[in-house]
matplotlib code that plots the C-alpha trace (Angstrom):
import matplotlib.pyplot as plt

x = [-85.2, -82.8, -83.0, -82.3, -78.5, -78.8, -81.6, -79.4, -76.4, -78.5, -80.0, -76.5, -75.4, -78.6, -78.2, -75.2, -77.3, -80.4, -82.3, -85.2, -86.4, -85.6, -88.8, -87.5, -84.3, -83.5, -80.6, -80.1, -80.2, -76.5, -73.2, -71.9, -68.4, -69.6, -72.5, -75.1, -78.6, -81.5, -83.0, -86.4, -86.6, -89.3, -87.4, -87.3, -85.0, -81.2, -78.4, -76.2, -72.8, -70.8, -67.3, -65.6, -62.4, -60.3, -62.0, -62.1, -58.9, -60.2, -57.7, -58.8, -62.5, -61.9, -60.3, -63.1, -65.6, -63.7, -63.9, -67.6, -68.2, -66.1, -68.1, -71.4, -70.3, -69.7, -73.1, -72.2, -74.8, -72.8, -74.8, -74.8, -73.0, -75.1, -73.3, -73.2, -74.3, -70.6, -70.6, -68.4, -69.3, -67.4, -68.6, -66.1, -67.4, -64.6, -62.9, -65.9, -66.4, -69.9, -71.2, -74.7, -75.7, -78.9, -81.1, -81.4, -84.5, -83.8, -84.2, -81.5, -79.4, -81.2, -78.7, -81.2, -81.6, -79.2, -80.0, -78.8, -75.5, -74.9, -75.8, -73.4, -70.6, -71.3, -71.5, -68.1, -66.6, -68.0, -66.4, -63.1, -63.4, -64.4, -61.7, -58.9, -59.2, -59.3, -56.1, -55.7, -52.3, -53.9, -55.6, -52.7, -50.7, -48.5, -49.1, -50.8, -54.2, -53.4, -50.0, -48.3, -46.3, -49.4, -50.8, -47.7, -48.2, -51.7, -50.6, -47.9, -50.5, -52.9, -50.2, -49.3, -52.9, -54.1, -50.7, -50.9, -47.6, -48.8, -51.4, -50.3, -53.4, -53.2, -49.4, -50.0, -52.5, -50.2, -47.5, -49.9, -50.8, -47.2, -46.8, -49.7, -48.1, -44.8, -46.4, -48.3, -45.1, -43.5, -46.5, -46.6, -42.9, -43.7, -46.4, -45.5, -46.8, -50.6, -53.1, -53.7, -56.5, -58.7, -60.9, -64.2, -62.8, -66.0, -68.0, -70.6, -74.4, -75.0, -73.5, -75.7, -79.3, -81.6, -84.7, -85.9, -82.8, -81.0, -78.5, -79.5, -77.0, -73.4, -72.6, -69.8, -66.4, -64.7, -62.2, -61.4, -57.7, -55.1, -54.7, -54.3, -57.7, -57.6, -57.8, -61.3, -62.3, -61.1, -63.0, -66.1, -66.0, -65.5, -68.6, -70.9, -70.1, -70.2, -73.1, -76.1, -76.7, -73.1, -71.8, -68.8, -69.4, -66.4, -65.3, -66.6, -66.8, -69.8, -67.9, -66.1, -67.1, -69.9, -69.1, -72.3, -72.3, -68.5, -68.8, -71.8, -70.1, -67.0, -69.0, -71.0, -67.8, -65.9, -68.7, -67.8, -64.1, -61.9, -59.4, -55.7, -54.1, -51.8, -54.9, -56.5, -53.4, -53.0, -56.7, -56.6, -53.6, -55.5, -58.6, -56.5, -54.5, -57.7, -59.4, -56.3, -55.3, -58.7, -59.9, -56.8, -57.1, -60.7, -59.9, -57.0, -59.1, -61.6, -59.1, -58.4, -58.6, -62.1, -63.0, -63.5, -60.2, -59.3, -62.5, -61.9, -58.4, -59.5, -62.1, -59.4, -57.2, -60.2, -60.8, -57.1, -56.9, -60.0, -58.5, -55.2, -56.8, -59.2, -56.7, -56.6, -60.4, -60.7, -58.3, -60.1, -63.5, -61.9, -60.8, -64.3, -65.9, -63.9, -64.7, -68.4, -70.3, -71.8]
y = [-44.9, -46.3, -49.9, -53.0, -52.7, -49.5, -51.1, -54.1, -51.8, -49.8, -52.9, -54.3, -51.1, -50.8, -54.5, -53.3, -50.7, -50.8, -48.5, -50.7, -51.7, -49.7, -48.0, -45.4, -43.5, -40.5, -38.3, -35.0, -31.8, -31.0, -32.9, -34.8, -36.0, -38.8, -41.1, -39.7, -40.8, -39.6, -42.9, -43.5, -46.6, -48.0, -46.2, -42.8, -40.9, -40.9, -39.7, -42.4, -41.4, -43.7, -42.1, -41.3, -43.3, -40.1, -39.4, -42.9, -43.1, -44.7, -42.8, -39.4, -40.4, -41.4, -38.1, -36.2, -38.1, -37.2, -33.6, -33.8, -35.4, -32.7, -30.0, -31.6, -31.9, -28.2, -27.4, -26.9, -28.0, -30.8, -33.9, -36.9, -40.0, -43.1, -46.3, -49.7, -52.7, -53.0, -49.4, -47.9, -44.8, -45.9, -48.9, -50.6, -53.2, -54.5, -51.4, -49.2, -46.8, -45.7, -43.6, -42.9, -39.6, -38.2, -36.5, -32.8, -31.1, -27.6, -25.0, -23.7, -20.5, -17.5, -15.1, -12.2, -12.6, -10.5, -12.6, -15.7, -14.0, -12.9, -16.3, -18.0, -15.7, -16.1, -19.9, -20.0, -17.9, -20.4, -23.3, -21.5, -20.7, -24.3, -26.1, -24.4, -27.1, -30.0, -31.7, -34.4, -35.4, -37.0, -33.8, -31.5, -32.3, -29.6, -27.9, -24.9, -24.9, -21.6, -20.2, -18.4, -21.5, -23.5, -20.6, -20.8, -24.5, -24.0, -21.2, -23.5, -26.3, -23.9, -22.4, -25.9, -27.1, -24.0, -23.3, -19.7, -18.6, -19.5, -16.7, -13.1, -12.0, -14.9, -14.6, -11.0, -12.1, -15.0, -12.4, -10.4, -13.5, -14.3, -10.8, -11.3, -14.5, -12.8, -9.9, -12.3, -14.2, -11.0, -10.4, -13.9, -13.8, -11.0, -12.9, -13.7, -16.6, -16.8, -18.2, -21.9, -24.3, -27.0, -25.3, -26.8, -26.9, -26.6, -23.8, -22.6, -22.4, -26.1, -27.3, -25.1, -25.9, -23.3, -23.2, -19.7, -17.5, -20.0, -22.6, -26.1, -28.0, -27.6, -30.7, -32.3, -32.3, -34.3, -31.5, -30.5, -29.8, -27.7, -24.3, -20.6, -19.4, -16.5, -19.1, -20.1, -16.5, -15.5, -18.5, -17.6, -13.9, -14.8, -17.0, -15.0, -11.6, -12.4, -11.0, -13.2, -13.5, -13.0, -11.2, -13.4, -15.9, -18.2, -18.6, -20.5, -17.1, -14.8, -11.5, -9.1, -8.7, -6.5, -4.2, -4.5, -8.3, -8.2, -5.8, -7.6, -10.9, -9.5, -7.7, -10.8, -12.9, -10.4, -10.4, -14.0, -14.2, -11.3, -11.7, -10.8, -7.7, -10.0, -11.8, -8.5, -7.4, -10.6, -11.2, -9.3, -11.4, -14.6, -13.5, -12.6, -15.8, -18.0, -16.2, -16.7, -20.2, -21.8, -20.0, -21.2, -24.7, -25.0, -23.6, -26.1, -28.9, -28.3, -29.5, -27.9, -24.2, -22.8, -20.3, -17.6, -18.2, -14.5, -13.5, -16.1, -14.9, -11.3, -12.2, -13.9, -10.8, -8.6, -10.4, -10.2, -6.5, -5.7, -7.5, -5.6, -2.2, -2.7, -4.2, -1.1, -0.9, -4.6, -4.0, -0.8, -2.7, -5.4, -2.7, -1.1, -4.5, -5.1, -1.6, -2.1, -2.3, -5.8]
z = [-8.8, -11.4, -12.3, -10.5, -10.4, -8.3, -6.2, -5.5, -4.6, -2.2, -0.6, -0.2, 1.6, 3.8, 4.9, 6.9, 8.8, 11.0, 8.8, 7.7, 4.2, 1.0, -0.3, -2.7, -3.7, -5.8, -6.7, -4.8, -6.8, -6.2, -5.8, -8.7, -7.8, -5.4, -6.2, -3.8, -3.1, -0.9, 0.4, 1.8, 4.0, 6.3, 9.1, 7.4, 5.2, 5.0, 2.7, 1.2, -0.2, -2.4, -2.5, -5.8, -6.1, -5.8, -2.5, -1.1, 1.0, 4.3, 6.5, 5.1, 5.4, 9.1, 9.8, 8.1, 10.1, 13.3, 12.3, 11.6, 15.1, 16.7, 15.1, 16.1, 19.7, 19.7, 18.4, 14.7, 12.2, 10.6, 9.6, 11.9, 10.6, 11.0, 12.3, 10.6, 12.5, 13.6, 14.9, 12.1, 10.2, 7.1, 5.2, 2.9, 0.4, -1.7, -3.0, -2.6, 0.3, 1.6, 4.4, 5.5, 7.0, 8.6, 6.1, 6.8, 5.6, 4.5, 1.8, -0.6, -0.3, -1.7, -3.3, -3.1, 0.7, 2.7, 5.9, 4.1, 3.2, 6.8, 8.1, 5.7, 6.7, 10.5, 10.1, 8.3, 11.0, 13.6, 11.8, 11.8, 15.5, 16.4, 14.5, 16.4, 19.0, 16.6, 15.5, 12.8, 11.5, 8.4, 7.3, 8.2, 5.1, 3.6, 0.3, -1.1, -2.8, -4.6, -5.4, -8.3, -8.9, -9.6, -11.6, -13.8, -14.3, -15.5, -17.8, -19.3, -19.9, -21.5, -23.7, -24.9, -25.4, -27.1, -28.9, -27.8, -29.3, -32.8, -32.8, -32.5, -30.5, -28.1, -27.7, -26.6, -23.9, -23.0, -22.2, -20.1, -18.1, -17.5, -16.2, -13.8, -12.5, -12.0, -10.1, -7.9, -7.2, -5.9, -3.7, -2.3, -1.5, 1.0, 2.8, 6.3, 8.4, 8.1, 10.5, 9.5, 10.3, 8.9, 6.3, 5.2, 1.6, -0.3, 1.4, -1.0, -1.4, -2.5, 0.8, 3.0, 4.1, 5.6, 7.8, 7.1, 7.7, 9.9, 8.6, 9.8, 7.8, 6.5, 4.5, 2.5, 4.3, 1.6, 0.8, 4.4, 4.7, 6.5, 4.8, 5.7, 6.9, 4.4, 1.6, 2.5, 3.3, -0.3, -1.8, 0.1, -0.9, -4.5, -4.4, -2.2, -3.5, -7.2, -9.4, -10.0, -12.9, -14.1, -17.2, -18.1, -20.9, -20.9, -17.3, -14.2, -12.5, -13.1, -12.9, -10.6, -7.0, -5.8, -2.9, -0.9, -0.4, -0.1, 2.8, 4.3, 4.3, 6.0, 8.6, 9.6, 9.6, 11.8, 14.4, 15.2, 14.2, 13.5, 10.6, 11.4, 9.9, 7.8, 6.4, 5.4, 3.6, 1.5, 0.8, -2.6, -3.6, -3.0, -4.8, -7.8, -7.7, -7.3, -10.3, -12.5, -11.4, -11.5, -14.7, -16.6, -15.2, -16.4, -19.8, -20.5, -19.1, -21.9, -24.5, -27.9, -28.4, -28.9, -31.5, -28.9, -27.1, -27.3, -25.5, -22.8, -22.0, -22.1, -19.4, -17.3, -17.5, -16.7, -13.4, -12.6, -13.5, -11.3, -8.3, -8.7, -9.2, -6.2, -3.8, -1.6, -1.5, -0.5, 2.4, 3.4, 3.5, 5.7, 8.2, 8.1, 8.7, 11.9, 13.2, 12.6, 15.9, 16.8]

ax = plt.figure().add_subplot(projection="3d")
ax.plot(x, y, z, "-o")
ax.set_aspect("equal")
plt.show()
C-alpha cells in the first residue's frame, strides 16, 4: 500500500468502525473519481470510498444510501453499507466524507459473452422496476442530462476553444454540427411526457460484478438521479452495443452500434420491463444527442485545437449521421424485442 500518510488515513477511518486491524490496502482496478481502496483487515475485506469533493454533499449521499438499502431489501445486488460505531453509514471527518461497503467478490463483464449482455440488460430492467416504489426529494431535482440546448452550449465552447471559424474546413463541419443541433431541437420539442424514475446514473461494465453468468454486485450509486428512463436505456445501449475493439480514434465512443447486441440487450430488458411506445420513438433522438453532446464536451475539455481536429469532428458527425439514418431501424428493433416470446 502507499506510504504512511495513506496508512494513517485508513487507520483513522477504520477506528470509527468495528472492522479490526488494518493489514493491507490496494487500489481497485476501476473507479478514479473518488479515492477508493480495497482494504484487508483482521476481520476480512471491505471497500473504503473517500468521496471526491464534487460528490461529497451529505444530503445527497444519505439519499443514495437510502436508495441502496431500498434495493437490497428488494433482493437487488447492491452492496451492503457498513455502519460506523455510531450506527451511521456516512462518516464525516472534517470536510471529508467516507463510506465503507462490503467487499463483493466477482469477475468482470465479458464483452464476448452473450449471457453477460443479457444479464446486464435484465438487471438494469430490475433496477428500473424496483425504484418505482422509492421516493427521494433530494434526488428528484429537475434538469436534463442530455438536451439539444446543452449540446449547443458544448458546441459554442468548442468553437471558441478551437477557433473553428478561422479554418475553412473546420467552419464547414461547425455548420453541419449546428444543423444537427437544430434538427435535434425540433425532435425534442415533439417529445411528450416520458416515464421518469431514479436511474443508476453510471450503469456500465466497471460497475457490474459477476459470478459466472450471474450479476452479484451492482456498485457506485454516486450519480443516481431523477431522469426519463429512456436516458439510461440509451446510455446502456450505447455502451453495451458498441464494437469492441472500436474503430474511432478521437472520441470516447468506439463506433456505431452493432445490431446483434443492440437487439439482444433490448430483448433481455423487455422480458423484465417493457419500454413505453413513447420511449421507443424517442430512443434514437437520445442516442444521437448523447453521442454529440458528450463527444463535443470531451473535445473542448482537452483544450487547444489538436492537429487532427478535422478528423475528430468528422467522427462526431459520422456518429450523428448514423443515428439519424438508422432511427427507423432502432425503433423497429425495439418493437421486435417486445414481441419476442419470454
